[in-house]
Steps between C-alpha positions, in 0.01 A plus 500: 500500500659234295409226749146622506480523119632130488232393747229672284645336184476162667136563590426580140681193379278298737193662343415694817326828478700805601392838636522826308773621710706188432459569120631849560798364692578263205473790257725723715760211527498472130535863442793499756672222315457684158633820659810307621554359156476843342724651762768229437461566122539870538805466729652275247444743221639793709814287582545422127451866418768595747728252324431678181597830656835385624667512158386869414606599853841350451527675167398837653761452769761421244423809309502705818848364579620589150368845527660555845837375362481733195413800724787420726729471209371834353533673840844359550620628165374862567 
């Protein structure tokens, strides 16, 4: 589709008239590009969000380990 879109764009640049279907193809190509950009942006935000969640996850794991150690000590003393 990209090659076809480029061909249509060249025709437009040359001042040639294009068919309605060619206009639709150009619009679909532009929508596809914008969706790709949005997808990349969302993926980047999700990746950054996961990075933000690493620290709380590590803290929860640390607290869990502390609780397990305290329980083992309490059970061992009983």
